[in-house]
C-alpha positions as CSV (number, residue, x, y, z in Angstrom):
1,M,-27.6,-12.3,-9.2
2,S,-27.4,-9.5,-6.6
3,G,-29.4,-8.7,-3.6
4,V,-30.0,-9.8,0.0
5,F,-31.1,-13.3,0.8
6,S,-32.8,-14.6,4.0
7,S,-33.1,-18.1,5.5
8,F,-35.4,-19.3,8.2
9,D,-33.9,-22.8,8.4
10,D,-30.2,-22.2,9.2
11,G,-29.2,-21.7,5.6
12,N,-30.8,-24.9,4.1
13,T,-33.0,-22.8,1.9
14,W,-32.8,-19.1,0.8
15,E,-35.3,-16.5,-0.3
16,Q,-34.3,-13.3,-2.0
17,L,-35.7,-10.1,-0.4
18,A,-37.1,-7.6,-2.8
19,S,-35.8,-4.6,-1.0
20,G,-33.1,-5.6,1.3
21,M,-33.4,-6.5,5.0
22,S,-36.7,-5.9,6.8
23,A,-36.9,-2.4,8.3
24,N,-38.2,-3.9,11.5
25,D,-35.4,-6.5,11.8
26,V,-32.7,-5.9,14.4
27,I,-29.3,-7.6,13.7
28,D,-28.1,-9.5,16.7
29,K,-24.8,-11.0,15.3
30,L,-22.5,-10.6,12.3
31,C,-19.8,-13.0,11.2
32,I,-17.8,-13.9,8.1
33,S,-17.5,-17.5,6.9
34,Q,-14.3,-19.1,5.8
35,E,-15.4,-18.6,2.2
36,G,-15.8,-14.9,2.9
37,Y,-19.6,-14.7,3.0
38,L,-21.1,-12.2,5.5
39,Y,-23.8,-13.7,7.7
40,A,-26.2,-11.6,9.9
41,C,-28.5,-13.1,12.5
42,G,-31.7,-11.1,13.2
43,K,-33.8,-10.9,16.3
44,D,-36.7,-12.3,14.2
45,N,-34.7,-15.6,13.8
46,Y,-34.0,-15.0,10.1
47,L,-30.4,-15.6,8.9
48,Y,-29.1,-13.2,6.2
49,R,-26.2,-13.8,3.8
50,S,-24.3,-11.6,1.4
51,T,-24.6,-12.6,-2.2
52,K,-20.9,-12.5,-2.8
53,S,-17.8,-13.4,-0.9
54,V,-15.8,-10.4,0.3
55,Y,-12.7,-12.2,-0.8
56,D,-13.9,-12.1,-4.4
57,A,-14.2,-8.3,-4.3
58,I,-11.9,-6.1,-6.3
59,Y,-11.1,-2.6,-5.0
60,L,-9.6,0.4,-6.6
61,V,-6.7,2.2,-4.9
62,S,-6.0,5.6,-6.5
63,A,-4.0,8.7,-5.6
64,T,-3.7,12.3,-6.7
65,I,-0.8,14.6,-6.3
66,N,-0.9,18.0,-4.6
67,P,0.4,20.3,-6.1
68,I,-0.1,18.4,-9.4
69,D,3.5,18.8,-10.7
70,A,5.2,18.2,-7.3
71,G,6.0,14.5,-7.7
72,E,4.7,11.1,-8.6
73,V,3.1,8.1,-6.9
74,T,3.6,4.4,-7.6
75,G,1.7,1.4,-6.3
76,V,-1.9,2.4,-7.3
77,G,-4.2,0.0,-9.1
78,T,-6.9,-2.7,-8.5
79,F,-6.5,-5.2,-5.6
80,S,-8.3,-8.1,-4.0
81,Y,-9.8,-7.8,-0.6
82,G,-7.2,-8.0,2.2
83,E,-4.3,-7.6,-0.3
84,T,-1.3,-5.5,1.0
85,V,-0.7,-2.3,-0.9
86,T,2.4,-0.1,-0.8
87,L,2.1,3.4,-2.1
88,T,5.3,5.4,-2.6
89,A,5.4,9.2,-3.1
90,T,8.5,10.5,-4.8
91,P,9.0,14.3,-5.0
92,N,10.2,16.1,-8.1
93,S,13.1,18.5,-7.9
94,G,12.2,21.5,-5.7
95,Y,9.7,19.6,-3.6
96,E,9.6,17.2,-0.6
97,F,6.9,14.9,0.6
98,E,4.6,16.1,3.4
99,N,1.8,13.6,4.1
100,W,-1.0,11.4,2.8
101,T,-4.5,12.6,3.3
102,S,-8.0,11.2,2.6
103,E,-10.3,13.1,0.2
104,A,-11.9,14.6,3.4
105,G,-8.5,16.1,4.4
106,E,-7.7,13.6,7.2
107,I,-4.0,12.8,7.6
108,V,-3.6,9.0,7.2
109,S,0.2,8.8,7.2
110,E,3.3,11.1,7.2
111,D,5.5,8.4,5.7
112,A,6.3,8.7,2.0
113,I,6.1,4.9,1.8
114,Y,2.6,4.0,3.0
115,T,1.6,0.3,3.4
116,F,-1.9,-0.9,4.3
117,D,-4.4,-3.7,3.6
118,V,-7.2,-3.1,1.2
119,T,-10.8,-3.5,2.4
120,H,-12.6,-1.0,0.2
121,D,-12.1,1.5,-2.6
122,I,-9.8,4.3,-1.5
123,S,-8.5,7.5,-3.0
124,L,-5.7,9.3,-1.2
125,I,-3.8,12.6,-1.8
126,A,0.0,12.7,-1.8
127,N,0.8,16.2,-0.5
128,F,4.1,17.8,-1.2
129,K,5.7,21.1,-0.1
130,T,8.4,23.4,-1.5
131,S,11.8,21.8,-0.7
132,T,14.4,23.2,1.6
133,G,17.0,21.6,-0.7
134,I,17.8,18.8,1.8
135,G,16.3,16.2,-0.5
136,E,18.7,16.9,-3.3
137,F,21.6,16.8,-0.8
138,I,20.5,13.3,0.5
139,A,20.1,12.0,-3.1
140,S,23.7,12.9,-3.9
141,S,24.9,11.4,-0.6
142,V,23.4,7.9,-1.2
143,T,25.1,5.3,-3.5
144,L,23.9,1.8,-4.4
145,Y,26.5,-0.7,-5.5
146,P,27.3,-3.0,-7.2
147,N,25.1,-2.3,-10.2
148,P,24.4,-4.7,-11.9
149,V,24.0,-6.8,-8.7
150,S,24.0,-10.6,-8.4
151,D,23.4,-11.3,-4.7
152,Y,24.1,-8.5,-2.2
153,L,23.3,-4.9,-2.8
154,Y,25.0,-2.2,-0.6
155,I,23.4,1.2,0.3
156,D,26.2,3.6,1.2
157,V,25.5,7.0,2.8
158,D,28.3,9.6,2.5
159,K,30.0,9.9,5.8
160,T,29.9,13.7,5.5
161,S,26.1,13.6,5.3
162,P,24.1,14.4,8.5
163,F,22.3,11.1,7.9
164,A,25.4,8.9,8.0
165,N,24.6,7.7,11.5
166,I,21.1,6.3,10.6
167,D,21.2,2.6,11.5
168,K,18.2,1.5,9.4
169,L,16.8,2.7,6.1
170,N,13.5,1.6,4.7
171,V,13.9,0.0,1.3
172,I,11.3,-1.1,-1.3
173,L,12.0,-2.6,-4.7
174,Y,9.4,-2.5,-7.5
175,D,9.6,-4.7,-10.6
176,I,8.9,-3.5,-14.1
177,T,5.2,-4.1,-13.7
178,G,5.1,-1.7,-10.7
179,R,4.4,-4.3,-8.1
180,V,6.4,-4.6,-4.9
181,A,9.1,-7.2,-5.3
182,Y,10.8,-6.9,-2.0
183,R,10.7,-4.6,1.1
184,C,13.2,-4.6,4.0
185,Q,15.3,-2.4,6.3
186,T,19.0,-2.1,6.0
187,S,21.2,-3.2,8.8
188,G,24.1,-1.2,10.0
189,D,26.3,-2.1,7.1
190,G,23.7,-1.2,4.5
191,K,23.7,-4.8,3.1
192,I,20.6,-6.3,1.4
193,D,20.3,-9.8,0.2
194,L,18.7,-9.8,-3.3
195,S,19.7,-13.4,-4.3
196,H,16.1,-14.5,-4.2
197,L,14.9,-12.0,-6.8
198,S,14.5,-12.8,-10.5
199,A,16.8,-11.2,-13.0
200,G,15.7,-7.9,-14.4
201,F,15.4,-4.1,-13.8
202,Y,14.1,-2.8,-10.5
203,D,13.2,0.6,-9.1
204,V,14.7,1.0,-5.6
205,F,13.1,3.5,-3.2
206,V,15.1,4.3,-0.1
207,E,13.5,6.4,2.6
208,C,15.8,8.5,4.7
209,N,14.1,10.7,7.4
210,G,11.0,11.2,5.3
211,N,12.9,11.9,2.1
212,I,12.7,9.4,-0.8
213,I,15.7,8.5,-3.0
214,N,14.9,6.6,-6.2
215,K,17.6,4.6,-8.0
216,K,17.4,1.9,-10.7
217,I,19.4,-1.3,-10.5
218,L,19.8,-4.4,-12.8
219,K,19.6,-7.8,-11.0
220,M,21.7,-10.4,-12.8
């Protein structure tokens, strides 16, 4: 059953309102219970409650690519209220990532790896621009080893690369279902402990000054 319910006896009994809250009612306080129900206290001494817990809500996270052939996005799907989502925008050859914008054109992030908590349906746009060629140079300068890996993975940046002096790289691993399996930052030696991960194939996304390098590894 859907609708808005009111109570005049502190929630002991409830009555469904035919057309929502009273137009003359003024809400004094709002709060969410531990179960996730939204309660509203009105100036008329009525107590209103949502029909469903916000924690039971399922929201859609979607993304489009601009231009349409400029890259790809991983991490979209349906999620529960409050669940952490990580979207990763990976440019195709000839492009580099620019920013994430809302459908209204507002910039929400300039990081190719964008993490946020879901509270409502959201559709974002991954914007790319014509590459200067630096993305391809970075990709060829980054090596992941050993592969297959058992415990520790190393991310090595060619010392001739202008990015060789970067102390920390943002790293996200996706499992074969597309879910985030692990996220971390490398230390100065580029060493990552993967001993806790289950065996299988993983997509590794490494962010380097706004550029994304995508590599595949096998965890033994």
